[in-house]
C-alpha positions in Angstrom: 21.6 91.6 12.2 22.7 88.0 12.9 23.3 86.5 16.3 25.9 83.7 16.8 25.9 81.3 19.7 28.1 78.4 20.7 25.1 75.9 20.9 25.4 73.0 18.5 22.4 71.9 16.4 20.7 68.8 17.8 21.5 65.5 16.1 18.8 63.4 14.5 17.9 60.5 16.7 18.2 56.9 15.4 14.7 56.0 16.5 13.7 54.8 13.0 16.7 52.6 12.7 16.1 51.1 16.1 12.5 50.4 15.2 13.5 48.6 11.9 16.0 46.5 13.8 13.2 45.1 16.0 10.3 45.2 13.6 11.8 43.3 10.6 13.1 40.3 12.7 9.7 40.2 14.5 7.9 40.0 11.1 10.2 37.3 9.9 9.7 35.3 13.1 5.9 35.8 12.9 5.8 34.6 9.3 7.9 31.5 10.2 5.6 30.7 13.1 2.5 31.2 10.9 3.8 28.8 8.2 4.9 26.3 10.9 1.5 26.3 12.5 -0.4 26.0 9.2 1.9 23.2 8.1 1.4 21.4 11.5 -2.4 21.6 11.1 -2.2 20.3 7.5 0.2 17.5 8.3 -2.5 14.9 9.0 -4.1 15.7 5.7 -0.7 15.3 3.9 -0.2 12.0 5.7 -3.6 10.6 4.7 -3.1 11.8 1.1 0.3 10.2 1.0 -1.0 6.9 2.3 -3.6 6.8 -0.5 -1.1 7.5 -3.2 1.3 5.0 -1.6 -1.3 2.3 -1.8 -1.8 3.0 -5.5 1.9 3.0 -6.4 2.8 -0.1 -4.4 -0.2 -2.0 -5.7 0.8 -1.1 -9.3 4.3 -2.3 -8.7 3.1 -5.6 -7.2 0.7 -6.1 -10.0 3.5 -5.7 -12.6 5.5 -8.3 -10.7 2.6 -10.7 -10.7 2.2 -10.3 -14.5 5.7 -11.5 -15.0 5.1 -14.8 -13.4 6.2 -17.8 -15.4 3.2 -19.9 -14.2 -0.5 -19.0 -14.4 -3.1 -19.8 -11.7 -3.4 -23.5 -11.2 -6.6 -25.5 -11.1 -7.0 -26.6 -7.5 -7.3 -30.2 -8.6 -3.7 -30.0 -10.0 -2.2 -29.4 -6.6 -4.3 -31.8 -4.6 -2.8 -35.1 -3.5 -4.8 -38.1 -2.1 -2.7 -40.0 0.4 -4.1 -43.4 1.5 -3.7 -44.5 5.1 -3.5 -48.3 5.3 -3.9 -48.4 9.0 -7.3 -46.7 9.1 -8.3 -47.5 5.5 -8.9 -43.9 4.8 -7.7 -41.3 2.2 -6.2 -38.0 3.3 -6.5 -35.1 0.9 -3.8 -32.4 1.1 -2.2 -29.7 -1.1 1.1 -30.3 -2.9 3.5 -28.3 -0.7 6.3 -28.4 -3.3 4.2 -26.6 -6.0 2.9 -24.0 -3.5 6.5 -23.4 -2.2 7.8 -22.8 -5.7 5.0 -20.4 -6.6 5.5 -18.6 -3.3 9.2 -18.2 -3.8 8.8 -17.0 -7.3 6.2 -14.3 -6.4 8.3 -13.2 -3.4 11.4 -12.7 -5.5 9.5 -10.9 -8.3 7.9 -8.5 -5.9 11.1 -7.6 -4.1 12.9 -7.1 -7.4 10.2 -4.8 -8.7 10.1 -2.8 -5.5 13.9 -2.3 -5.5 13.8 -1.1 -9.1 11.0 1.3 -8.3 12.9 2.7 -5.3 16.0 3.0 -7.4 14.3 5.4 -9.8 13.1 3.1 -12.6 10.0 5.0 -13.8 8.9 2.0 -15.9 7.9 0.3 -12.7 5.7 3.2 -11.5 2.2 4.2 -12.6 1.4 7.7 -14.0 0.0 10.0 -11.3 -1.5 12.7 -13.5 -0.4 16.1 -12.1 2.1 14.6 -9.7 5.8 14.5 -10.5 8.4 11.9 -9.6 11.9 12.8 -8.7 14.2 10.1 -10.1 17.4 11.9 -8.8 16.3 11.9 -5.2 14.9 8.3 -5.6 18.3 7.1 -6.8 20.1 8.9 -3.9 17.7 8.2 -1.0 16.5 4.8 -2.2 12.8 5.5 -1.9 10.0 6.5 -4.1 9.7 10.3 -4.1 7.0 12.4 -5.7 5.8 16.0 -5.4 2.2 17.1 -4.9 0.8 20.7 -5.0 -0.3 21.8 -1.6 -3.8 22.7 -3.0 -4.3 19.2 -4.2 -3.0 17.5 -1.1 -5.1 19.7 1.2 -8.2 19.3 -1.1 -8.6 23.1 -1.7 -10.4 23.5 -5.0 -9.5 27.2 -5.3 -5.8 26.5 -5.3 -5.9 23.5 -7.6 -2.4 22.7 -8.7 -1.1 26.0 -7.4 1.1 26.6 -4.4 4.3 25.0 -3.2 4.8 21.4 -4.0 5.1 19.0 -1.0 7.7 16.2 -1.3 6.4 12.8 -0.2 8.8 9.8 0.1 8.1 6.3 1.0 10.3 3.2 1.1 9.9 -0.5 2.0 10.8 -1.4 5.6 12.1 -4.9 6.1 11.4 -7.9 3.9 8.2 -8.6 2.0 6.1 -11.0 4.1 4.0 -13.7 2.4 1.7 -16.3 3.8 -0.4 -19.1 2.1 -4.1 -19.1 3.0 -7.1 -21.0 1.8 -10.8 -20.2 1.3 -13.1 -23.2 1.2 -16.9 -22.7 0.6 -19.7 -25.2 0.2 -21.0 -25.5 -3.4 -24.0 -27.6 -4.2 -24.2 -31.2 -2.9 -20.9 -32.5 -1.5 -18.9 -30.1 -3.6 -16.5 -27.4 -2.5 -15.2 -24.2 -4.1 -11.5 -23.9 -3.0 -9.2 -21.0 -3.4 -5.5 -21.1 -2.5 -3.9 -17.7 -2.4 -0.9 -15.8 -1.2 -1.5 -12.9 1.2 1.4 -10.5 0.5 2.2 -7.8 3.1 4.6 -4.9 2.4 5.6 -2.6 5.3 6.4 1.0 4.1 7.5 4.1 5.8 5.9 7.3 4.6 7.7 10.6 5.1 6.1 14.0 4.7 7.2 17.4 6.0 7.3 17.4 9.8 5.9 13.9 10.1 6.4 10.2 9.3 4.2 7.2 9.6 4.1 3.5 8.7 1.6 1.7 6.6 1.0 -2.0 5.7 0.0 -2.7 2.1 -1.7 -6.1 1.6 -2.5 -7.8 -1.7 -4.2 -11.1 -2.3 -2.6 -13.2 -5.1 -4.4 -16.4 -6.2 -2.3 -19.6 -6.6 -5.0 -22.1 -7.4 -8.8 -21.9 -7.9 -11.3 -24.6 -8.6 -14.1 -26.9 -7.7 -13.6 -30.1 -5.9 -16.4 -32.5 -6.6 -17.3 -35.3 -4.2 -19.6 -38.3 -4.5 -23.3 -37.5 -4.3 -24.6 -39.3 -1.1 -27.7 -41.5 -1.2 -29.3 -39.4 1.5 -28.9 -35.7 1.8 -29.9 -33.5 4.6 -29.4 -29.7 4.9 -28.7 -29.8 8.6 -30.2 -30.5 12.0 -32.7 -27.7 11.8 -34.3 -29.2 8.7 -36.1 -32.4 9.4 -36.9 -33.1 5.8 -34.4 -35.2 3.8 -33.9 -35.8 0.2 -33.6 -39.4 -0.7 -31.7 -40.4 -3.8 -33.1 -43.6 -5.4 -30.9 -46.6 -5.2 -30.1 -48.8 -8.1 -32.1 -52.0 -8.1 -30.1 -55.2 -7.7 -30.9 -57.9 -10.2 
C-alpha cells in the first residue's frame, strides 16, 4: 500500500558552491600575498646581485671604449712644460693642458658612444655572462641593458641552481659621463718623482629590479701619462728632520 502526500522533497542546499566561492578567491589572495612577501624579502638580494653584474658589464663596455683610443699612454715627460719666469729667475713645471684636454675629450666621447650602443641592444659591446641572458628586443625599446637571471642564482640557493623563474634586471645610464683629471706623485729615490696622470671616470646608472630601484656610481681609473721625473742630485742629502745624519756627496775639485 502506498501513501501519497502533498509535501515536496527538500531541495539540495548550495552550501558547497558557496564555500567554493569564498575558498578559491581566498587561496588565490593568499598565494599572491605569499609571493609578494617572499619577493619583498629577496629584493635586497636581487639589488645587490644586480649591482655586481652591473659593475662587470659597465666596466667591460668602458674597457672596450678605452681599447679603441687613437693614442696610447704618454710618457709623463712628453706632457711636461718648463715655463721660465724672468721676474723671479725661476722655472715653473706644469702639464700640457692641450694634450690632456684632447685625451679627455676623446675618452669621454668613446665611452658615451659605447654605452649608447650597449643600451641600444648591440651585443658586441657586452660581455658574456654565462647562464644569464640578454634581451635585445627590450633593450632596443626601453634603452637600457636588460638581462635575466634565474631566481636560484640571484638568491644564491644552490639547490635551485638555474631553476625557477627568471628575474629581469635593467639598468641604464643616468645623465652624462663625468670625467676629472687627477695626478698621483710619489717620491722615488733621491730627488726623483714617479708621476701618474689619470682620468677618473664616473658613470651614474639606475638599476631596476622587481619592486625596487636603486642608483649606483661606477668609477674607473684610466691612465693618461706615466713616468719618472728625474731631478738633479743635490750635493747634500738629508732624509728629514728626524734623521740627524746626512749623506754628503763629494764635490769636484777645482783646478
